[in-house]
Jmol script that loads the backbone (N, CA, C; Angstrom):
load data "model"
ATOM      1  N   MET A   1       0.847  -1.168   0.000  1.00  0.00           N
ATOM      2  CA  MET A   1       0.000   0.000   0.000  1.00  0.00           C
ATOM      3  C   MET A   1       0.896   1.236   0.000  1.00  0.00           C
ATOM      4  N   GLU A   2       0.538   2.196  -0.818  1.00  0.00           N
ATOM      5  CA  GLU A   2       1.291   3.446  -0.923  1.00  0.00           C
ATOM      6  C   GLU A   2       0.325   4.617  -0.722  1.00  0.00           C
ATOM      7  N   THR A   3       0.678   5.547   0.153  1.00  0.00           N
ATOM      8  CA  THR A   3      -0.133   6.743   0.354  1.00  0.00           C
ATOM      9  C   THR A   3       0.300   7.790  -0.656  1.00  0.00           C
ATOM     10  N   VAL A   4      -0.675   8.373  -1.350  1.00  0.00           N
ATOM     11  CA  VAL A   4      -0.408   9.402  -2.359  1.00  0.00           C
ATOM     12  C   VAL A   4      -1.364  10.561  -2.136  1.00  0.00           C
ATOM     13  N   GLN A   5      -1.044  11.688  -2.751  1.00  0.00           N
ATOM     14  CA  GLN A   5      -1.932  12.846  -2.678  1.00  0.00           C
ATOM     15  C   GLN A   5      -2.487  13.133  -4.059  1.00  0.00           C
ATOM     16  N   ILE A   6      -3.765  13.451  -4.100  1.00  0.00           N
ATOM     17  CA  ILE A   6      -4.439  13.856  -5.331  1.00  0.00           C
ATOM     18  C   ILE A   6      -4.783  15.334  -5.166  1.00  0.00           C
ATOM     19  N   ILE A   7      -4.393  16.147  -6.133  1.00  0.00           N
ATOM     20  CA  ILE A   7      -4.716  17.574  -6.108  1.00  0.00           C
ATOM     21  C   ILE A   7      -5.906  17.779  -7.037  1.00  0.00           C
ATOM     22  N   THR A   8      -7.013  18.272  -6.497  1.00  0.00           N
ATOM     23  CA  THR A   8      -8.209  18.502  -7.308  1.00  0.00           C
ATOM     24  C   THR A   8      -8.040  19.767  -8.142  1.00  0.00           C
ATOM     25  N   ALA A   9      -8.952  19.976  -9.079  1.00  0.00           N
ATOM     26  CA  ALA A   9      -8.890  21.149  -9.967  1.00  0.00           C
ATOM     27  C   ALA A   9      -8.922  22.461  -9.191  1.00  0.00           C
ATOM     28  N   ASP A  10      -9.577  22.472  -8.013  1.00  0.00           N
ATOM     29  CA  ASP A  10      -9.632  23.711  -7.221  1.00  0.00           C
ATOM     30  C   ASP A  10      -8.514  23.780  -6.178  1.00  0.00           C
ATOM     31  N   GLY A  11      -7.535  22.856  -6.260  1.00  0.00           N
ATOM     32  CA  GLY A  11      -6.366  22.915  -5.393  1.00  0.00           C
ATOM     33  C   GLY A  11      -6.474  22.187  -4.070  1.00  0.00           C
ATOM     34  N   THR A  12      -7.570  21.515  -3.813  1.00  0.00           N
ATOM     35  CA  THR A  12      -7.726  20.763  -2.573  1.00  0.00           C
ATOM     36  C   THR A  12      -6.891  19.482  -2.634  1.00  0.00           C
ATOM     37  N   VAL A  13      -6.242  19.168  -1.524  1.00  0.00           N
ATOM     38  CA  VAL A  13      -5.419  17.960  -1.452  1.00  0.00           C
ATOM     39  C   VAL A  13      -6.242  16.834  -0.829  1.00  0.00           C
ATOM     40  N   LEU A  14      -6.378  15.738  -1.562  1.00  0.00           N
ATOM     41  CA  LEU A  14      -7.049  14.547  -1.058  1.00  0.00           C
ATOM     42  C   LEU A  14      -5.992  13.485  -0.798  1.00  0.00           C
ATOM     43  N   THR A  15      -6.103  12.796   0.308  1.00  0.00           N
ATOM     44  CA  THR A  15      -5.179  11.715   0.608  1.00  0.00           C
ATOM     45  C   THR A  15      -5.776  10.412   0.090  1.00  0.00           C
ATOM     46  N   ALA A  16      -4.962   9.703  -0.680  1.00  0.00           N
ATOM     47  CA  ALA A  16      -5.403   8.451  -1.295  1.00  0.00           C
ATOM     48  C   ALA A  16      -4.400   7.344  -0.971  1.00  0.00           C
ATOM     49  N   LYS A  17      -4.846   6.116  -1.154  1.00  0.00           N
ATOM     50  CA  LYS A  17      -3.976   4.953  -0.965  1.00  0.00           C
ATOM     51  C   LYS A  17      -4.090   4.052  -2.186  1.00  0.00           C
ATOM     52  N   LYS A  18      -2.922   3.654  -2.676  1.00  0.00           N
ATOM     53  CA  LYS A  18      -2.860   2.741  -3.825  1.00  0.00           C
ATOM     54  C   LYS A  18      -2.479   1.353  -3.329  1.00  0.00           C
ATOM     55  N   PHE A  19      -3.250   0.378  -3.726  1.00  0.00           N
ATOM     56  CA  PHE A  19      -2.971  -1.020  -3.414  1.00  0.00           C
ATOM     57  C   PHE A  19      -2.656  -1.691  -4.751  1.00  0.00           C
ATOM     58  N   THR A  20      -1.408  -2.083  -4.928  1.00  0.00           N
ATOM     59  CA  THR A  20      -0.954  -2.630  -6.200  1.00  0.00           C
ATOM     60  C   THR A  20      -0.669  -4.121  -6.072  1.00  0.00           C
ATOM     61  N   PRO A  21      -1.251  -4.917  -6.951  1.00  0.00           N
ATOM     62  CA  PRO A  21      -0.979  -6.359  -6.911  1.00  0.00           C
ATOM     63  C   PRO A  21       0.490  -6.652  -7.232  1.00  0.00           C
ATOM     64  N   THR A  22       1.002  -7.728  -6.681  1.00  0.00           N
ATOM     65  CA  THR A  22       2.364  -8.159  -7.012  1.00  0.00           C
ATOM     66  C   THR A  22       2.353  -8.958  -8.310  1.00  0.00           C
ATOM     67  N   SER A  23       1.189  -9.413  -8.722  1.00  0.00           N
ATOM     68  CA  SER A  23       1.044 -10.157  -9.969  1.00  0.00           C
ATOM     69  C   SER A  23       0.495  -9.224 -11.058  1.00  0.00           C
ATOM     70  N   THR A  24       0.166  -9.772 -12.193  1.00  0.00           N
ATOM     71  CA  THR A  24      -0.414  -9.013 -13.292  1.00  0.00           C
ATOM     72  C   THR A  24      -1.737  -8.378 -12.852  1.00  0.00           C
ATOM     73  N   VAL A  25      -1.919  -7.107 -13.198  1.00  0.00           N
ATOM     74  CA  VAL A  25      -3.155  -6.403 -12.849  1.00  0.00           C
ATOM     75  C   VAL A  25      -4.275  -6.851 -13.787  1.00  0.00           C
ATOM     76  N   LYS A  26      -5.333  -7.394 -13.194  1.00  0.00           N
ATOM     77  CA  LYS A  26      -6.489  -7.862 -13.962  1.00  0.00           C
ATOM     78  C   LYS A  26      -7.489  -6.741 -14.216  1.00  0.00           C
ATOM     79  N   SER A  27      -7.619  -5.858 -13.235  1.00  0.00           N
ATOM     80  CA  SER A  27      -8.557  -4.739 -13.332  1.00  0.00           C
ATOM     81  C   SER A  27      -8.210  -3.720 -12.258  1.00  0.00           C
ATOM     82  N   VAL A  28      -8.931  -2.602 -12.294  1.00  0.00           N
ATOM     83  CA  VAL A  28      -8.690  -1.512 -11.348  1.00  0.00           C
ATOM     84  C   VAL A  28     -10.019  -1.099 -10.721  1.00  0.00           C
ATOM     85  N   VAL A  29      -9.993  -0.829  -9.421  1.00  0.00           N
ATOM     86  CA  VAL A  29     -11.176  -0.374  -8.693  1.00  0.00           C
ATOM     87  C   VAL A  29     -10.855   0.955  -8.036  1.00  0.00           C
ATOM     88  N   VAL A  30     -11.723   1.950  -8.222  1.00  0.00           N
ATOM     89  CA  VAL A  30     -11.633   3.203  -7.473  1.00  0.00           C
ATOM     90  C   VAL A  30     -12.632   3.066  -6.335  1.00  0.00           C
ATOM     91  N   MET A  31     -12.132   3.206  -5.098  1.00  0.00           N
ATOM     92  CA  MET A  31     -12.943   2.936  -3.924  1.00  0.00           C
ATOM     93  C   MET A  31     -13.027   4.189  -3.043  1.00  0.00           C
ATOM     94  N   PRO A  32     -13.959   5.116  -3.356  1.00  0.00           N
ATOM     95  CA  PRO A  32     -14.113   6.270  -2.476  1.00  0.00           C
ATOM     96  C   PRO A  32     -14.764   5.835  -1.167  1.00  0.00           C
ATOM     97  N   ALA A  33     -14.463   6.570  -0.116  1.00  0.00           N
ATOM     98  CA  ALA A  33     -15.054   6.260   1.185  1.00  0.00           C
ATOM     99  C   ALA A  33     -16.535   6.653   1.193  1.00  0.00           C
ATOM    100  N   ALA A  34     -17.296   5.988   2.031  1.00  0.00           N
ATOM    101  CA  ALA A  34     -18.699   6.345   2.202  1.00  0.00           C
ATOM    102  C   ALA A  34     -18.792   7.581   3.090  1.00  0.00           C
ATOM    103  N   MET A  35     -19.928   8.258   3.058  1.00  0.00           N
ATOM    104  CA  MET A  35     -20.096   9.440   3.906  1.00  0.00           C
ATOM    105  C   MET A  35     -19.941   9.048   5.363  1.00  0.00           C
ATOM    106  N   GLY A  36     -19.042   9.729   6.053  1.00  0.00           N
ATOM    107  CA  GLY A  36     -18.822   9.485   7.469  1.00  0.00           C
ATOM    108  C   GLY A  36     -17.958   8.271   7.762  1.00  0.00           C
ATOM    109  N   VAL A  37     -17.403   7.645   6.733  1.00  0.00           N
ATOM    110  CA  VAL A  37     -16.556   6.462   6.914  1.00  0.00           C
ATOM    111  C   VAL A  37     -15.189   6.769   6.316  1.00  0.00           C
ATOM    112  N   LYS A  38     -14.137   6.616   7.098  1.00  0.00           N
ATOM    113  CA  LYS A  38     -12.784   6.861   6.601  1.00  0.00           C
ATOM    114  C   LYS A  38     -12.351   5.726   5.685  1.00  0.00           C
ATOM    115  N   GLN A  39     -11.460   6.067   4.744  1.00  0.00           N
ATOM    116  CA  GLN A  39     -11.000   5.067   3.782  1.00  0.00           C
ATOM    117  C   GLN A  39     -10.310   3.875   4.435  1.00  0.00           C
ATOM    118  N   ASN A  40      -9.691   4.075   5.599  1.00  0.00           N
ATOM    119  CA  ASN A  40      -8.978   2.949   6.216  1.00  0.00           C
ATOM    120  C   ASN A  40      -9.934   1.823   6.641  1.00  0.00           C
ATOM    121  N   PHE A  41     -11.228   2.102   6.723  1.00  0.00           N
ATOM    122  CA  PHE A  41     -12.217   1.062   7.002  1.00  0.00           C
ATOM    123  C   PHE A  41     -12.175  -0.018   5.916  1.00  0.00           C
ATOM    124  N   TYR A  42     -11.879   0.390   4.683  1.00  0.00           N
ATOM    125  CA  TYR A  42     -11.895  -0.509   3.537  1.00  0.00           C
ATOM    126  C   TYR A  42     -10.540  -1.174   3.262  1.00  0.00           C
ATOM    127  N   GLU A  43      -9.518  -0.872   4.072  1.00  0.00           N
ATOM    128  CA  GLU A  43      -8.177  -1.411   3.826  1.00  0.00           C
ATOM    129  C   GLU A  43      -8.135  -2.937   3.716  1.00  0.00           C
ATOM    130  N   PRO A  44      -8.755  -3.686   4.628  1.00  0.00           N
ATOM    131  CA  PRO A  44      -8.700  -5.153   4.489  1.00  0.00           C
ATOM    132  C   PRO A  44      -9.287  -5.636   3.154  1.00  0.00           C
ATOM    133  N   PHE A  45     -10.372  -5.015   2.714  1.00  0.00           N
ATOM    134  CA  PHE A  45     -10.989  -5.399   1.438  1.00  0.00           C
ATOM    135  C   PHE A  45     -10.072  -5.027   0.276  1.00  0.00           C
ATOM    136  N   ALA A  46      -9.480  -3.825   0.320  1.00  0.00           N
ATOM    137  CA  ALA A  46      -8.565  -3.385  -0.735  1.00  0.00           C
ATOM    138  C   ALA A  46      -7.342  -4.310  -0.795  1.00  0.00           C
ATOM    139  N   GLU A  47      -6.829  -4.711   0.352  1.00  0.00           N
ATOM    140  CA  GLU A  47      -5.696  -5.641   0.383  1.00  0.00           C
ATOM    141  C   GLU A  47      -6.083  -6.989  -0.221  1.00  0.00           C
ATOM    142  N   PHE A  48      -7.272  -7.468   0.097  1.00  0.00           N
ATOM    143  CA  PHE A  48      -7.766  -8.720  -0.483  1.00  0.00           C
ATOM    144  C   PHE A  48      -7.833  -8.620  -1.999  1.00  0.00           C
ATOM    145  N   LEU A  49      -8.387  -7.522  -2.492  1.00  0.00           N
ATOM    146  CA  LEU A  49      -8.482  -7.344  -3.938  1.00  0.00           C
ATOM    147  C   LEU A  49      -7.100  -7.333  -4.578  1.00  0.00           C
ATOM    148  N   ALA A  50      -6.163  -6.583  -3.975  1.00  0.00           N
ATOM    149  CA  ALA A  50      -4.799  -6.515  -4.517  1.00  0.00           C
ATOM    150  C   ALA A  50      -4.139  -7.888  -4.522  1.00  0.00           C
ATOM    151  N   GLU A  51      -4.364  -8.678  -3.481  1.00  0.00           N
ATOM    152  CA  GLU A  51      -3.810 -10.029  -3.423  1.00  0.00           C
ATOM    153  C   GLU A  51      -4.377 -10.914  -4.534  1.00  0.00           C
ATOM    154  N   ASN A  52      -5.506 -10.512  -5.094  1.00  0.00           N
ATOM    155  CA  ASN A  52      -6.159 -11.283  -6.147  1.00  0.00           C
ATOM    156  C   ASN A  52      -6.085 -10.592  -7.502  1.00  0.00           C
ATOM    157  N   GLY A  53      -5.073  -9.722  -7.682  1.00  0.00           N
ATOM    158  CA  GLY A  53      -4.799  -9.137  -8.989  1.00  0.00           C
ATOM    159  C   GLY A  53      -5.569  -7.887  -9.353  1.00  0.00           C
ATOM    160  N   ILE A  54      -6.245  -7.281  -8.391  1.00  0.00           N
ATOM    161  CA  ILE A  54      -7.031  -6.081  -8.677  1.00  0.00           C
ATOM    162  C   ILE A  54      -6.383  -4.885  -7.993  1.00  0.00           C
ATOM    163  N   ALA A  55      -5.978  -3.898  -8.791  1.00  0.00           N
ATOM    164  CA  ALA A  55      -5.393  -2.676  -8.244  1.00  0.00           C
ATOM    165  C   ALA A  55      -6.513  -1.810  -7.671  1.00  0.00           C
ATOM    166  N   VAL A  56      -6.242  -1.165  -6.555  1.00  0.00           N
ATOM    167  CA  VAL A  56      -7.267  -0.357  -5.882  1.00  0.00           C
ATOM    168  C   VAL A  56      -6.705   1.021  -5.560  1.00  0.00           C
ATOM    169  N   LEU A  57      -7.522   2.040  -5.789  1.00  0.00           N
ATOM    170  CA  LEU A  57      -7.224   3.394  -5.334  1.00  0.00           C
ATOM    171  C   LEU A  57      -8.371   3.806  -4.426  1.00  0.00           C
ATOM    172  N   SER A  58      -8.072   4.030  -3.146  1.00  0.00           N
ATOM    173  CA  SER A  58      -9.093   4.509  -2.205  1.00  0.00           C
ATOM    174  C   SER A  58      -8.731   5.934  -1.811  1.00  0.00           C
ATOM    175  N   PHE A  59      -9.726   6.700  -1.389  1.00  0.00           N
ATOM    176  CA  PHE A  59      -9.442   8.075  -0.962  1.00  0.00           C
ATOM    177  C   PHE A  59     -10.511   8.569  -0.010  1.00  0.00           C
ATOM    178  N   ASP A  60     -10.123   9.577   0.773  1.00  0.00           N
ATOM    179  CA  ASP A  60     -11.075  10.285   1.626  1.00  0.00           C
ATOM    180  C   ASP A  60     -11.493  11.550   0.906  1.00  0.00           C
ATOM    181  N   TYR A  61     -12.787  11.827   0.895  1.00  0.00           N
ATOM    182  CA  TYR A  61     -13.272  13.090   0.350  1.00  0.00           C
ATOM    183  C   TYR A  61     -12.732  14.254   1.178  1.00  0.00           C
ATOM    184  N   ARG A  62     -12.709  15.446   0.597  1.00  0.00           N
ATOM    185  CA  ARG A  62     -12.263  16.636   1.329  1.00  0.00           C
ATOM    186  C   ARG A  62     -13.043  16.771   2.630  1.00  0.00           C
ATOM    187  N   GLY A  63     -12.329  17.102   3.678  1.00  0.00           N
ATOM    188  CA  GLY A  63     -12.953  17.284   4.988  1.00  0.00           C
ATOM    189  C   GLY A  63     -13.226  15.998   5.742  1.00  0.00           C
ATOM    190  N   MET A  64     -12.774  14.860   5.192  1.00  0.00           N
ATOM    191  CA  MET A  64     -13.017  13.565   5.827  1.00  0.00           C
ATOM    192  C   MET A  64     -11.685  12.859   6.064  1.00  0.00           C
ATOM    193  N   GLY A  65     -11.597  12.075   7.105  1.00  0.00           N
ATOM    194  CA  GLY A  65     -10.438  11.217   7.347  1.00  0.00           C
ATOM    195  C   GLY A  65      -9.105  11.921   7.181  1.00  0.00           C
ATOM    196  N   GLU A  66      -8.260  11.383   6.299  1.00  0.00           N
ATOM    197  CA  GLU A  66      -6.932  11.938   6.089  1.00  0.00           C
ATOM    198  C   GLU A  66      -6.928  13.134   5.138  1.00  0.00           C
ATOM    199  N   SER A  67      -8.089  13.511   4.614  1.00  0.00           N
ATOM    200  CA  SER A  67      -8.185  14.662   3.712  1.00  0.00           C
ATOM    201  C   SER A  67      -8.714  15.918   4.411  1.00  0.00           C
ATOM    202  N   ILE A  68      -8.585  15.964   5.725  1.00  0.00           N
ATOM    203  CA  ILE A  68      -8.961  17.171   6.473  1.00  0.00           C
ATOM    204  C   ILE A  68      -7.750  18.091   6.496  1.00  0.00           C
ATOM    205  N   PRO A  69      -7.900  19.332   6.004  1.00  0.00           N
ATOM    206  CA  PRO A  69      -6.770  20.272   6.068  1.00  0.00           C
ATOM    207  C   PRO A  69      -6.362  20.537   7.522  1.00  0.00           C
ATOM    208  N   ALA A  70      -5.080  20.771   7.724  1.00  0.00           N
ATOM    209  CA  ALA A  70      -4.535  20.942   9.079  1.00  0.00           C
ATOM    210  C   ALA A  70      -5.288  21.984   9.896  1.00  0.00           C
ATOM    211  N   GLN A  71      -5.663  23.101   9.281  1.00  0.00           N
ATOM    212  CA  GLN A  71      -6.321  24.172  10.036  1.00  0.00           C
ATOM    213  C   GLN A  71      -7.737  23.803  10.467  1.00  0.00           C
ATOM    214  N   TYR A  72      -8.287  22.687   9.949  1.00  0.00           N
ATOM    215  CA  TYR A  72      -9.634  22.247  10.311  1.00  0.00           C
ATOM    216  C   TYR A  72      -9.629  20.942  11.115  1.00  0.00           C
ATOM    217  N   ARG A  73      -8.496  20.543  11.652  1.00  0.00           N
ATOM    218  CA  ARG A  73      -8.405  19.269  12.390  1.00  0.00           C
ATOM    219  C   ARG A  73      -9.315  19.228  13.621  1.00  0.00           C
ATOM    220  N   HIS A  74      -9.559  20.371  14.235  1.00  0.00           N
ATOM    221  CA  HIS A  74     -10.373  20.394  15.459  1.00  0.00           C
ATOM    222  C   HIS A  74     -11.834  20.736  15.199  1.00  0.00           C
ATOM    223  N   SER A  75     -12.101  21.385  14.055  1.00  0.00           N
ATOM    224  CA  SER A  75     -13.480  21.748  13.718  1.00  0.00           C
ATOM    225  C   SER A  75     -13.562  22.047  12.226  1.00  0.00           C
ATOM    226  N   LEU A  76     -14.601  21.556  11.583  1.00  0.00           N
ATOM    227  CA  LEU A  76     -14.811  21.838  10.165  1.00  0.00           C
ATOM    228  C   LEU A  76     -15.679  23.076   9.943  1.00  0.00           C
ATOM    229  N   ARG A  77     -15.927  23.818  11.011  1.00  0.00           N
ATOM    230  CA  ARG A  77     -16.741  25.028  10.892  1.00  0.00           C
ATOM    231  C   ARG A  77     -16.100  25.960   9.856  1.00  0.00           C
ATOM    232  N   GLY A  78     -16.868  26.342   8.851  1.00  0.00           N
ATOM    233  CA  GLY A  78     -16.380  27.240   7.807  1.00  0.00           C
ATOM    234  C   GLY A  78     -15.733  26.530   6.625  1.00  0.00           C
ATOM    235  N   PHE A  79     -15.590  25.202   6.706  1.00  0.00           N
ATOM    236  CA  PHE A  79     -14.987  24.443   5.607  1.00  0.00           C
ATOM    237  C   PHE A  79     -16.059  24.101   4.586  1.00  0.00           C
ATOM    238  N   ASP A  80     -15.803  24.390   3.321  1.00  0.00           N
ATOM    239  CA  ASP A  80     -16.779  24.185   2.251  1.00  0.00           C
ATOM    240  C   ASP A  80     -16.713  22.751   1.744  1.00  0.00           C
ATOM    241  N   ALA A  81     -17.545  21.905   2.302  1.00  0.00           N
ATOM    242  CA  ALA A  81     -17.617  20.517   1.844  1.00  0.00           C
ATOM    243  C   ALA A  81     -19.005  19.965   2.126  1.00  0.00           C
ATOM    244  N   ASP A  82     -19.619  19.444   1.101  1.00  0.00           N
ATOM    245  CA  ASP A  82     -20.896  18.761   1.242  1.00  0.00           C
ATOM    246  C   ASP A  82     -21.007  17.761   0.096  1.00  0.00           C
ATOM    247  N   ILE A  83     -22.110  17.083   0.012  1.00  0.00           N
ATOM    248  CA  ILE A  83     -22.246  16.012  -0.979  1.00  0.00           C
ATOM    249  C   ILE A  83     -22.116  16.530  -2.412  1.00  0.00           C
ATOM    250  N   LEU A  84     -22.589  17.733  -2.685  1.00  0.00           N
ATOM    251  CA  LEU A  84     -22.455  18.284  -4.032  1.00  0.00           C
ATOM    252  C   LEU A  84     -21.008  18.630  -4.355  1.00  0.00           C
ATOM    253  N   VAL A  85     -20.292  19.205  -3.399  1.00  0.00           N
ATOM    254  CA  VAL A  85     -18.877  19.520  -3.606  1.00  0.00           C
ATOM    255  C   VAL A  85     -18.095  18.228  -3.827  1.00  0.00           C
ATOM    256  N   TRP A  86     -18.376  17.211  -3.028  1.00  0.00           N
ATOM    257  CA  TRP A  86     -17.669  15.932  -3.206  1.00  0.00           C
ATOM    258  C   TRP A  86     -17.925  15.374  -4.602  1.00  0.00           C
ATOM    259  N   ALA A  87     -19.193  15.391  -5.048  1.00  0.00           N
ATOM    260  CA  ALA A  87     -19.537  14.812  -6.345  1.00  0.00           C
ATOM    261  C   ALA A  87     -18.938  15.612  -7.509  1.00  0.00           C
ATOM    262  N   GLU A  88     -18.932  16.922  -7.402  1.00  0.00           N
ATOM    263  CA  GLU A  88     -18.482  17.757  -8.504  1.00  0.00           C
ATOM    264  C   GLU A  88     -16.972  17.982  -8.524  1.00  0.00           C
ATOM    265  N   ARG A  89     -16.324  18.022  -7.348  1.00  0.00           N
ATOM    266  CA  ARG A  89     -14.919  18.421  -7.300  1.00  0.00           C
ATOM    267  C   ARG A  89     -13.956  17.321  -6.897  1.00  0.00           C
ATOM    268  N   ASP A  90     -14.429  16.321  -6.155  1.00  0.00           N
ATOM    269  CA  ASP A  90     -13.530  15.270  -5.693  1.00  0.00           C
ATOM    270  C   ASP A  90     -13.612  14.060  -6.606  1.00  0.00           C
TER     271      ASP A  90
END
end "model"
wireframe off; spacefill off
backbone 0.3
color backbone group
């Protein structure tokens, strides 16, 4: 598993994790986190997929999990993130 950063078109940094199979890649799955669920919840499943030849990219939406900007670690008050922003920008 490798942690990477994705920079969105509006400059927001999203933290993502790549799970790469050691064998030939059969397919690729993009696994965004569910609302209110951090991406690390899906790590065992992503590891299973990678062990079976499926590459996985998981990520936390802006304002969630590892994609919370440092200045908002204690409170997201004033942070612009909702389901429409996630769908359109992340």
